[in-house]
C-alpha positions in Angstrom: 159.6 158.1 103.2 161.0 154.6 103.0 161.8 155.0 99.3 164.1 157.9 100.1 166.0 155.8 102.6 166.2 153.0 100.2 167.7 155.3 97.6 170.3 156.6 100.1 171.2 153.0 101.1 171.6 152.0 97.5 173.8 155.0 96.8 175.9 154.3 99.9 176.3 150.6 99.0 177.3 151.5 95.4 180.0 154.0 96.6 181.4 151.6 99.3 181.4 148.6 97.0 183.0 150.6 94.1 185.7 152.0 96.4 186.4 148.6 98.0 186.7 146.8 94.6 188.9 149.6 93.3 191.3 149.3 96.3 191.4 145.5 96.2 191.7 145.0 92.4 193.5 148.1 91.2 195.8 148.9 94.1 196.0 145.4 95.3 196.8 144.3 91.7 199.5 146.9 91.5 201.1 145.7 94.7 200.7 142.0 94.1 201.0 141.5 90.3 203.1 144.4 89.1 205.3 145.0 92.1 205.3 141.4 93.3 205.0 142.4 96.9 202.8 140.7 99.6 199.2 141.9 99.2 198.2 141.3 102.8 201.3 142.9 104.3 200.7 146.1 102.2 197.2 146.5 103.6 198.2 145.6 107.1 201.0 148.2 106.9 198.6 151.0 106.0 195.8 150.1 108.4 196.5 153.2 110.6 196.3 155.7 107.7 193.2 154.0 106.4 191.5 154.3 109.9 192.5 157.9 110.3 191.3 158.7 106.7 188.0 157.0 107.5 187.5 159.0 110.7 188.7 162.4 109.5 187.5 162.3 105.8 190.6 164.4 105.0 193.6 163.3 103.0 195.6 166.3 104.3 194.9 165.5 107.9 195.9 161.9 107.3 199.2 162.8 105.6 201.5 162.6 108.7 200.1 159.2 109.6 200.4 158.0 106.0 204.1 159.1 105.8 204.9 157.4 109.1 203.2 154.1 108.1 204.9 154.2 104.7 208.4 154.6 106.2 208.0 152.4 109.3 205.7 149.7 108.1 206.4 149.4 104.4 210.1 150.4 104.4 209.7 153.3 102.0 212.6 155.8 102.2 211.7 159.1 103.8 212.7 161.0 100.7 210.3 159.0 98.5 207.4 159.1 101.1 208.0 162.8 101.7 207.7 163.7 98.0 205.3 161.2 96.6 202.6 161.1 99.4 202.0 164.9 99.6 201.7 165.1 95.8 199.3 162.1 95.9 197.2 163.8 98.6 196.8 166.7 96.2 196.2 165.1 92.9 195.3 161.4 93.4 191.6 161.4 94.1 190.4 158.1 92.6 187.8 157.7 95.4 186.4 161.2 94.5 186.3 160.2 90.8 184.4 157.1 91.6 182.0 158.9 93.8 181.2 161.6 91.3 180.6 159.0 88.6 178.2 157.0 90.8 176.3 160.1 91.9 176.0 161.3 88.3 174.4 157.9 87.5 172.2 158.2 90.6 171.0 161.6 89.4 170.3 160.3 85.9 168.2 157.5 87.4 166.4 159.7 89.9 165.3 162.3 87.4 164.9 160.1 84.3 167.7 161.4 82.2 168.6 159.1 79.4 172.4 158.4 79.0 174.0 157.6 75.7 177.3 155.7 75.4 179.2 159.0 74.9 177.8 160.3 78.2 179.4 157.5 80.2 182.7 158.3 78.7 182.3 162.0 79.3 181.1 161.5 82.9 184.2 159.3 83.6 186.6 161.8 82.0 185.0 164.9 83.6 184.9 163.2 87.1 188.6 162.3 86.7 189.6 165.8 85.6 187.6 167.7 88.3 188.8 165.4 91.0 192.5 166.4 90.4 193.4 169.0 93.0 190.2 168.7 95.0 190.8 170.1 98.4 191.6 167.4 100.9 188.9 168.5 103.3 185.5 166.8 104.1 182.7 167.1 101.4 184.8 169.3 99.1 184.1 167.1 96.1 180.3 167.2 96.5 180.2 170.7 95.1 182.2 169.6 92.0 179.2 167.4 91.1 177.6 170.4 89.3 180.4 170.3 86.7 180.0 166.5 86.1 176.2 166.8 85.8 176.5 169.4 83.0 177.9 166.6 80.8 174.3 165.4 80.3 172.5 168.7 80.7 171.1 168.3 84.2 169.1 171.4 85.0 170.5 173.7 87.8 167.3 172.9 89.8 167.9 169.2 89.7 171.6 169.7 90.5 170.6 171.7 93.6 168.1 169.1 94.6 170.7 166.3 94.3 173.4 168.2 96.2 170.8 169.2 98.9 169.6 165.6 99.1 173.1 164.1 99.5 174.7 166.7 101.7 173.3 165.6 105.0 174.8 162.1 104.7 177.8 163.0 102.5 180.2 162.6 105.4 179.5 158.8 105.4 180.3 158.7 101.7 183.3 161.0 102.1 184.9 158.7 104.7 185.1 155.8 102.2 186.4 157.8 99.3 189.1 159.3 101.5 190.2 155.8 102.4 190.4 155.0 98.7 192.5 158.1 98.0 194.9 157.4 100.8 195.3 153.8 99.8 196.1 154.9 96.3 198.7 157.4 97.5 200.4 154.7 99.4 200.3 152.2 96.6 201.9 154.7 94.2 204.5 155.6 96.8 205.3 151.8 97.2 205.6 151.5 93.4 208.0 154.5 93.2 210.0 153.1 96.2 210.3 149.7 94.5 211.4 151.3 91.2 214.0 153.3 93.1 215.4 150.1 94.6 
């Protein structure tokens, strides 16, 4: 019913808002405050990879566009872009970590699990660890959710219900978390390029 669609909308807004804030404050902060580079120019320079990431939901499929944008728009040397960006596409999955944490909290609220302070820490740690090396293909991280939910003893039945509930619209969530991952890859490549001179 309507309550189900309200829950889906709330989850979607939480994922999109979390990813947007992460990109603006963490990656934008890295570029503007630590690297002392123009914030707007950075995001304008990676607009193409962000769009491709959003439409394909795949960090791997976006990689050639990301490398081209990094070298042509941001002035990163090909040697740096060619080594840092493929590594980032494999292990830098901040959007996935955020997504897993938010869905874990969604699960706890949906089924009435009480979370203690240590659970929040363990959810964050587990989400970060399982996201490393996640396949760069659409919806791959949804199935890692079972590992994160074990942190606060979610039953296998509840895990299956949550995955089954989210799976039909996971592509919409995956699109935003892929944009976050690609933005992070490019921000780190920019940092390495700056430190390399």
